[in-house]
N, C-alpha and C positions, 0 to 999 in steps of 0.2 A: 669630232663625234659626242653623242650623248652618254652620258655613261647607264652602263646598264643596269636595267631595273630588276631590284629581285623582288619576289611576292614573299614578304614574311607573314608568320599567322599573327592574327590580332590577337592584342594582350588580352588574355579573358578576365573580366571582374574579378578581384579578391574573396568575392564570397560564390563565385560560380560554383566552386566544389561544394561548398556547405549544401549550397541549394540543390546542387544534384544529387548529394547524397541524400536529402531531406526528401526531395520527389524519389526515390528508389526507395526510400523508407515506405512513404505514403501506399504506393503500389504496391511494395510485398505488404504491407498492410490489409493493404483491400484486399487480395489475392488469397491471405491468411482468413480472415473473416468471410468471404464468400466461400470459402473450402468448407469451414467450420460451420455454415447454414446449410449448405449442399449435399454435404457427405449423410449426414444423420436422416436427410430429408430425401434424399435416392434409396439410401436403408430401407428408411418407412414404406416409401412406395414399391420398392420392389416387395415387399414383404407380403403389401396390401393387394397387390399384384398377381402374386404367388397363391397367396390364400383366394383369392377369389376367383381366378382361374380355375383351379382343382378342385374348388368347394361346387361351381359350375360346373365342370367336367363330370364330377362323380353324381350329382343330382342329374343329370343328362343321362349318362350309363344307368345308373339305376333307372330311372323312366322304362328306357331300351327296355330292361331286363323284366321290369314289371309288363310291359305291353307284351314282350314275349310268353310271359306266363299266362296272359289274361286270354293269346292268341291258341294256346295250348289245351287252355281248360275250353273255350268254343270248339276246337276240332276235334278234340274228344267226346263234347256233347254233342256234336253233329255226327260223328262215327255212332253215335248210340243209335240214332235214325234212320240206320241203313238196314234194308229191308230188303227180302227177296232175293234176286240177282243184283243187285246195286253194288256197285264196287267203289272203293275210294276214290278212284281216279274219276269216277261218276259225279260223287256228289262234294267232295270237300275243292275241288278247285273254285268252285264258285263261292263261297266264304273266304277261302284264302287271298284269292285276288278283290275281294269287297274289303278286305281290310288292308290288305296292301294299297291298298287307291286311298282309302280314308287314312293312314297312317304314314302314306310316303313311303314304305320299307320293302325291301325284298325276302320274300319267303320260299325257304328251302324246307323238302321233306324228304328224310332221309332211311332205309333201314338199318338194321344192326349190322349190314356188311358195305354199310356206307354208299349203296345204291341209292341213285336220286329217285323217288318216285314221283313226286310232283313238285311243281315251283310253279309261280307267280308269274302273267304274262310281263310282269315290268320288266321282268330280268333279261326278255330277248333271248332266251335259251331255251333247248330243250335239255328234258331227262336225262338222254340217251349220253350225251357229251359231258356231263358232270360226271363227279364223285367224291366220297368226300375225304379232305386228307387225313394221313395217316394218325398226324399228332394226334386231330382234330377229335376222329374214331378213339383213339386210344382214350384222351379225358373223359368224352362223356361216357365210353362204359365203366371207367372207375369211379366219378362224380356224377355223373347224369346232367351236369351244368356245364356251360361255356361262357365263356366272356374275354373278348379281345378286341382292342381295333386294329390290329395289325396282321390281317386275314386274306389282304389283295392276295390271287394266285393260288391260295392254299386251298380251295373248292371249286373254285370260278376262276378260270385262267385270263377272263375278259376284264376280271375287276381291278380295276387301276387307282380309283377312288378311292380317300383313305375313308373307310368305315369302320360302324362298331358292331359286333356280331355278336348276338346272344344265342346260346342255344341249351335247349331242355328235351331230357326224355320224358315222351307220352306214351299213353296206352289207347291205343284204337282198336273199339270191337268191331269185327267185320265177319258179319253171321255166325255171332255167338263166340266167335272165336276172339281172344285179347292179344295183342300183336303190338310190339313194343315198335316205336320209330323216334328218329331224333330230329326235332323242329330248330331249324334256324333262321333267325330274323336278323336282317343285316338292313342296319341304319346308317344313313352319311353323318360325316362329324363334320361338316361344314356349319351346322351353326356355334359349335364349338371355337371352331378356327374363327370363325366371325367375332364372338364374344371376345377372343382374346385379342384379335387385332385392334378390337374397340377401346379394349381395357387398356393395350399399349400406346393408343393414339391420345387419349385422356390422360396417361400418367406423363408423358412428352407434351403436351402441351399445358397440363400443370406444372411440368417441370421448370418450362420455359418461363411461363407468368409468376411463379413464387423467385425464380433467377433475376429476373428484370426486376422485382418489386423488390426484391432484397438487396441487388445490388444500388437499387435509388435509393431504399432506405443507409443502406452503409456510408453508399459516398456523401449524404445530406449528414448525417451522425457524425461521419468523420470532419466535413466540412466545419459544422459546428466545434467538435471539439478541435479541431485547430486553430480556430478563429478565436478560440477560448483562450488556448496557451499563448496562442500569439501576443494577446492581450496582456496576458502573466506575464511574458518576457519582455514586454515593452515596460512594464513596471518597474522588472526586476533590473533592466538596462539603465533606466533613469535611478535606481536606486544605488546601484552598481557606480554612477557619476558622482552620489551624493547628492541628489535633485530628490528632497521628499515632498515636493511643491504641491504634488497630485498622489495623496497614500492611497493605498489598495484598499478596496472595499470587499471582503471577505463576503458578503453578502451573495452578491452575485456568482458566486461559486458554491453555495449549497447543494449538496444533492451534487455534486461531478465528482470527479476523481484528484481535482486541486483541492477539495474543501480542507483537508487539514494541512495540506501547505500553505493556501492560502491565509490560514490564521496564522498556522508558524511563519511566514515571510512576514505580516505585520507585526508581530512582535519583536521579530530581529530587526525590523525597520526601528520599532521605538526605541527599543535598544538603542541602536546605530545614532539614531538622535539624539537623546539623552547622551549617548558619549561624545557626539560632535559637539551638543552645547557645552558640555563637561568641559571639552577640549579648549572651548574657545573662552570658557569662565576664568578656565587653570592659564590660560596665557595671556588672557587681561591681567589674571591677579599677578602672576611672575612679574609680567611687564609693570605694572605698577611697585612690586615692592621692587623692583630692580631700579625703577626710575627715580623712586625718591630720594635712597642711599646718594645714588651716582650724581644725580644733582646737585645735592648739598656737599660731596667732593668735589664736583667740578667748581662750584662757586668759590669756596675756600680757597683751592688751588689757584685761581684765576685770581682771587684778590690778592695771595700773597706774591703772586706774578708781578701783578700788576701796581702793587706799592699799593693799594687800598688800604690792605691791614696792616696795623702798625709793625714797626717789629719787636717790640716787649711783648707785643698776644700771638705772635706768629706760632709759639708751641704750645697754646693753648687750643689755636684752631686746628694746630696738627693733628693733636689728641683726638679733636674730634674726629679728624681725617679717617685716622686709623680705628675709632671707636665704628664708624659708618662702615670702613672697608672689613671689619671684622663680622659686621652684620652681613655686609655682603656673602663673605666666605660661610660664615653658619648657613645664609641659603641655598647657596650652590652646594654645600655640604648635604644638609638635609632633602634638596630636589634629587643629588646622586643616591641618597639612601632611598629614597622614597621609590625611584628607577628599578636598583634592584628589588625591593619588596615587590614591585608591579611583575617585574619579569620574573620572578622566584629564582632568582641568583645567589639571595644570600644563604651559606651553608648554616645549619644549624649544629651548635657542638654541645650537646646532651648531655650532663653530665649531673649527679646528684651533689644536690648544694644547700644549705640552709638558708631560708628567704628572709629571716628576721636578719642574720649577717649583713645581707646584702644591702636592704634596707637602712640597717642602722650605716652603712657607711655611706649612702648615696645622702642621708639628711646630716651627717657632719659637714657635707659641701655649702649645706642654705643655714651654718653657725650665725657666721656675722648678720644675715637679715635677720632668722630669727631673735636672735638677740634685741637687734634695733628695733623690732617691732612689739617685743617681749609676747613672743608666741609660745607658747606651750606645746611639747610634742609629748603626746602618750601612744602605749602599747609596743614600743621597741623592746619590751622586757618580759613580754607575753611568750607562752611554753612555744620552743623551738619546733619550726615547719621544714621537714625537709623533700626537697620537690626533684623532680627529674627533668629540668630544662637545660636551656642555654643561658647559663649566668649572665655574661654579658650581654642578653639581649634583652633578658628579664631585668637587668641591672636599669637599662634605657629606658624601660617603661616604668619603673618607679621613680629615675630621677624625672622624667618629665611631667607624671602626676605630681611627684612633689613640687615641682616647679610651677606646679597649674594651682595646685594648693595655698603654695607661699604668696603667690599673687593675688589670691583674692580672698585671702582670710583676712578679718578684720584684726585691725591692731587690737594687742592683748588678748587673741581669739585663739584657739584648741587646733591644732593639728592630730587628729588620732590614725593610729594604722591596728589593724584586724588580722589575725593567722588564726586558722584554723583549720580543721581535716574534716573529711566527710569521707561516705563510704566509697562514692567514686569520683571527689574529686579535692582539690588543694586550693584553698580558695584566701584571697587577701584583698584588703579594701584599704581606701585613703578618704578619709573623712576630713574636712575643714568649715569651720563654721563660719559665718560671713551672709552676704546678699543673698548667694543663690542663684540659682538659673531659672529664669521663666518657663514653663510650662510650652510655651511655643518654641524657645529656643532650644531645649535638651534634647529633641529628635537630631537638630542640626550640628551638636557641638562637635562630632566627630567627621566631619566635613573637612577636605582640603581647603586652607586660606580662609577657614570661616572664623570669625571673629565676635562675638558677642557686644551689645552695645556698650555691658560693662567692662567686657576685656580692652575697647577699643580707646576706654575713657584714662583706663588703670595701668596699660600695656601698651607703651607707645612704639617699643622693640619688637616686640614678637611679630613670629611669621603666620600663625594661625597652623600650621602643621605638625605643633606636638602632637597632637590627641592624634590625628590622622595616623602617625608613623604609630603610636601606641597600640590602636588599633589594628593597623598591619602586622605588629610583628605577634599581639595575641593570637592572629587568627594563622600566622605561620605555625604555632605551636599548639593548632587545632582548639584552642580554647575560648572562653568568651569573655567578654566585657560588657558591663552596664553603668548606666550612671542615673542616679537618685538624686535628688533635689527638693527642697521648702525654701520656699524667697522669705529672706532674712533669717533665718535660720543654719542652713548645713546645705554641702554639696559633697556627695559620695560616690568615688570610683570602685567598682568591684570586677575583679580577674578572678575567674574560675579555669583553673588547670586540670587538664585528667589524670588521673590517679592513674600510676604506672606501678604496682607493687614488685614487679619480677626487679626492674632497674633497682630497687631499693636495698633486695635483697644481695643483689650482685655486689 
């Protein structure tokens, strides 16, 4: 028997969910933008449609009322020409029918009792069958005028079509007797209805057209924007993988929503590239600094083990091995300290202390070297300066600067300490006479593992980390350090600590 096969759902790609979410967001964005375009458009069209229709209706009704007034004036004039035995029923129907045919209106004439006296032939009715509605009669008696488009059935039961009825009170002269009558003129509202229908049709067509154009434009703009974003994301993905071979061109994102982000990304990538280069250089320097003493140690130890080095010189070579091990230990310690400075894990134990005393203790450590080279130290007996800082870390700063000065001061030269107080700062400086530093190298001396040409020739054991450690300790104290030099004259390092008066008072 064949094993029963089960239908398992196909495994979806890992990015199917993000793609589905992306498509859903795109659809939502499209609908939202289309709504934002259509809602104001619909409101504007409805406003225009309502205003236009109401304006046309008002003009149409005003014209009907004006025609009714003209008709009333004409009938009054004709009644004045009645003579002899003539009556209203004999003279006015001709005039009324003529005007009714010309203007396509229905004309009715009622007496003050609401009895129909005359009507035009186009009504298809007889006067005896009609009487004026009580509401219309009451309004005519009070105001002498009437205007309404809801008159179907009020005085003509057969009137079913929507009509606008205009009424006016008029005086007719019959055999020198003046009598009051009510003239009503009924005009169809079909033109108003046609006009409204045409306006609605035009608005619908316009709305559909604008909707289609808006949808096309929105889809096009969203497509352009999406392609621009995808291009931008591809660049970011390459940057995330440390691939800076094709840098971002921020100019192509000018005048877009990504302009500021593109310039910021370019700046970040530049920093990342510099950091990567610095990291490679750092690894290279560390490898070099480690390889040299380890090569020396390996060579001496192997020489002792295989008997190449005679027994009477083994202690000499073991001493050299010990020195190289100390150099390795110093390198590792310095690197650990730099790591702590980089991560900000070095605690600062602020205390008030006299900076001159710390400098004096550091100078004593170099006593033998100073005597051997006949170097003079000045300024340690100047006016005491009390500061608020970490005494151990500031001691390391002074030690490193002093060590640097001792290395490069000329034989028989001078090392000068300066201590002074200003309004907002405590300042101390260390100056040594000697060859100095060139202008080209001066900006580089605080770099990690950096050694000037003079340093490489005079200092064989230095690691190029002393000034970098000094700079980081100074920055931890929110202070500033600067270097000045004149070739073949002097080199000076100056540290400015921010003054904290409250700490001194406590």
